[in-house]
C-alpha positions as a printed Julia matrix, in Angstrom:
250×3 Matrix{Float64}:
  16.36   -8.02   -7.42
  17.7    -7.57   -3.99
  17.04   -5.18   -0.86
  19.99   -3.22   -1.76
  19.32   -2.52   -5.27
  16.75   -1.58   -4.32
  18.29    0.85   -1.76
  20.68    1.64   -4.25
  18.07    3.02   -6.66
  17.9     6.5    -4.51
  21.33    7.53   -4.79
  21.11    9.02   -1.21
  24.04   10.83   -0.47
  26.82    9.68    2.53
  25.52   12.29    4.54
  21.98   11.38    5.45
  23.16    6.94    5.63
  22.58    6.14    9.2
  22.53    2.02   10.2
  20.86    1.8    12.91
  19.09   -1.34   14.17
  15.65   -0.6    15.69
  14.58   -3.03   17.66
  11.05   -4.93   17.35
  10.1    -4.14   20.96
  11.05   -0.63   20.14
   8.68    0.13   17.17
   6.03   -2.28   18.9
   5.72    0.08   21.54
   4.06    2.95   19.19
   1.66    0.87   17.51
  -1.24   -0.76   19.18
  -3.81   -3.24   19.21
  -3.22   -5.35   15.66
  -0.79   -3.68   14.12
   1.41   -4.46   17.41
   1.01   -7.83   17.65
   1.48   -8.07   14.0
   4.68   -6.16   13.72
   6.51   -8.5    17.24
   4.9   -11.58   15.22
   6.09  -10.62   11.37
   9.11   -8.91   11.62
  11.89  -10.11   11.88
  14.34   -7.31   11.35
  14.12   -3.57   11.31
  17.19   -0.47   10.67
  17.19    2.36    9.95
  19.2     3.39    6.66
  18.66    7.06    5.71
  17.17   10.3     7.29
  16.76   12.58    4.13
  16.14   16.44    5.67
  17.46   19.81    4.49
  20.73   18.92    6.26
  21.27   15.81    4.14
  20.22   16.42    1.32
  19.74   19.7     0.73
  15.97   19.81   -0.59
  14.37   21.97    1.56
  11.49   21.14    4.69
   7.63   21.4     3.85
   5.0    22.77    6.42
   1.68   23.56    5.56
  -0.46   23.43    8.87
  -1.29   19.79    8.17
   1.77   17.8     7.24
   4.62   18.22    8.66
   7.69   17.19    5.8
  10.77   18.24    8.0
  12.37   15.15    7.44
  11.04   11.74    5.55
  13.3     8.11    6.77
  14.25    5.03    4.93
  13.46    2.28    6.66
  14.86   -1.84    5.63
  12.49   -4.09    6.73
  12.51   -7.8     7.28
   9.69  -10.4     7.39
   9.42  -13.21    8.91
   9.43  -16.03    7.18
   5.52  -17.24    5.67
   4.21  -13.41    6.47
   2.94  -11.51    3.17
   4.51   -7.6     3.22
   1.49   -5.9     3.33
   0.6    -8.02    7.18
   3.66   -5.73    8.7
   4.03   -2.84    6.66
   0.81   -1.01    7.28
   1.5    -0.79   11.08
   4.94   -0.23   10.56
   4.18    3.28    8.61
   1.26    3.94   11.49
   3.5     3.39   13.64
   6.47    6.29   12.88
   5.85    9.54   13.46
   7.0    11.17   10.25
   7.27   10.33    5.4
   8.59    6.48    5.53
   9.69    4.18    2.27
  10.07    0.98    3.61
  12.06   -1.61    1.63
  10.89   -5.05    2.7
  12.02   -8.4     2.19
   9.95  -11.56    2.66
   9.74  -14.59    0.95
   7.57  -13.56   -1.45
  10.24  -11.12   -2.92
  11.24   -7.38   -2.42
   8.38   -5.03   -2.16
   8.81   -1.09   -1.5
   5.88    0.78    0.58
   4.74    4.56    1.31
   2.45    6.38    3.19
   1.69   10.09    2.71
   0.5    11.19    6.79
  -0.69   14.49    8.15
  -1.2    16.23   11.98
  -3.89   14.39   14.01
  -6.78   16.98   14.25
  -6.84   17.02   18.36
  -4.38   15.77   19.72
  -1.09   17.93   18.95
   2.71   16.32   17.79
  -0.02   12.83   17.11
   0.2    12.43   13.36
  -1.92    9.88   11.15
  -1.64    8.34    7.61
  -3.05   10.14    4.85
  -4.65    7.66    2.3
  -3.81    4.44    1.26
  -0.28    2.15    2.41
   1.01    2.06   -0.68
   2.81   -1.76   -1.14
   4.22   -2.04   -4.24
   5.71   -5.64   -5.07
   8.98   -5.63   -7.27
   9.46   -8.1    -9.97
  12.88   -8.71  -12.54
  10.86   -6.87  -15.28
  12.02   -4.03  -17.52
   8.94   -1.68  -16.26
  10.27   -2.4   -12.03
  14.17   -1.74  -13.8
  12.7     1.3   -15.09
  10.61    2.21  -12.7
  13.68    1.77  -10.16
  15.44    3.64  -12.6
  12.99    6.5   -11.97
  13.24    7.17   -8.35
  16.86    8.36   -7.8
  16.66   12.11   -6.16
  18.58   13.59   -8.58
  15.21   12.58  -10.86
  12.96   13.27   -7.76
  13.99   15.88   -5.79
  11.52   18.97   -6.69
  10.63   21.67   -4.48
  10.3    20.75   -0.6
  10.52   17.08    0.92
   6.62   16.48    0.25
   6.64   17.11   -3.56
   9.56   13.95   -2.92
   8.09   11.91   -1.28
   4.23   12.37   -2.95
   6.82   11.4    -6.86
   7.86    8.84   -5.61
   4.13    8.25   -4.6
   2.84    9.01   -8.37
   5.69    6.64   -9.81
   4.74    3.68   -7.41
   0.87    3.92   -8.84
   2.63    4.54  -12.44
   4.08    1.48  -11.98
   1.24    0.38  -11.34
  -0.66    0.87  -14.31
   1.99   -1.13  -15.94
   1.34   -4.06  -14.92
  -2.27   -3.42  -17.17
  -0.03   -1.84  -19.58
   3.59   -3.34  -20.26
   4.57    0.15  -20.47
   6.4     1.96  -17.76
   5.96    6.3   -18.18
   6.96    8.07  -15.3
   3.49   10.81  -14.86
   4.3    14.32  -16.46
   3.69   16.38  -13.46
   0.67   15.86  -11.04
  -2.17   17.09  -13.1
  -1.02   13.98  -15.27
  -0.73   11.88  -12.31
  -4.36   12.9   -10.33
  -5.47   11.84  -14.11
  -3.67    8.38  -14.15
  -4.51    7.69  -10.41
  -8.51    8.27  -11.43
  -7.55    5.9   -14.43
  -6.87    3.5   -12.58
  -9.09    3.04  -10.36
 -12.21    3.25  -12.59
 -10.19    0.04  -13.8
 -10.3    -1.62  -10.59
 -13.47   -0.27  -10.22
 -14.39   -2.7   -13.87
 -12.32   -5.34  -12.37
 -14.43   -5.66   -9.28
 -17.64   -5.59  -11.56
 -16.57   -8.03  -13.53
 -16.23  -10.56  -10.97
 -18.93  -10.19  -10.0
 -20.92  -10.22  -12.58
 -18.9   -13.41  -14.02
 -19.47  -15.04  -10.61
 -23.76  -14.27  -11.17
 -23.63  -15.41  -14.51
 -22.47  -19.24  -13.44
 -25.34  -19.32  -11.1
 -27.67  -18.18  -13.11
 -30.12  -20.76  -14.17
 -31.99  -18.51  -16.13
 -31.2   -18.88  -19.5
 -32.21  -15.5   -20.32
 -31.07  -13.79  -17.78
 -27.84  -15.41  -18.72
 -27.28  -14.0   -21.81
 -28.57  -10.73  -20.17
 -25.64  -10.73  -17.66
 -22.87  -11.86  -20.92
 -24.4    -9.07  -22.65
 -23.55   -7.09  -20.01
 -19.81   -8.18  -19.64
 -18.41   -7.81  -23.0
 -19.67   -3.95  -22.42
 -17.6    -3.69  -19.47
 -14.91   -5.36  -20.84
 -14.98   -3.41  -23.49
 -15.46   -0.5   -21.66
 -12.0    -1.9   -19.45
 -10.26   -2.44  -22.73
 -10.54    1.65  -23.3
 -10.04    2.58  -19.82
  -5.97    0.19  -19.89
  -5.4     1.67  -23.16
  -5.98    5.25  -22.03
  -3.57    4.79  -19.1
  -0.73    3.83  -21.65
  -1.22    7.78  -22.36
   1.66    9.97  -20.91
């Protein structure tokens, strides 16, 4: 899977395309501390591929006072050799003023990233990342191909640019769920997407608890305590299986 294939999946019109190189020093000036160092050390190139706004994609802007989605940018980033995308993608999103889709190419493959933005509570005109930076490693598998096929503007257009961007993030979470279920199911709506997000977080919390108890059981010398830990682990694994089965539901 190549960056060009990923970009083509969005079905962007010619009116939105830019293809403008962004010097590392330029974006580095917009970052602070460790983010600046990550950009300067880890980023080989950054290209502004497209800008999506009412005049280029015929999708209305969105502004609710907290979020300003008058435009969505699409960037293509190439990492330096040996640099994982996750190290640089967060700093890219935190350095930009508009919600952005980043298609990243690195030694380990291609990844997509998304991050909602909101206005800073005290500094006018400043924005901050609102929630997690979603980094989506892509593989040449049926689930990933189904994910890409669901990203087109025609499929995700929505009522406005915020809905478009939120729809992409919901599909990214659906792809993450497919890593557990083996099936990619696009969200059936905001409520279904929220329920899937909560189930996915619950599975991740269970995985952390199971990993912690497994290490504890391996170190435990008392047979009685080890039996108790293994019993708890068995119950947690059953609970995880049930939660993964629910993730496979639309």
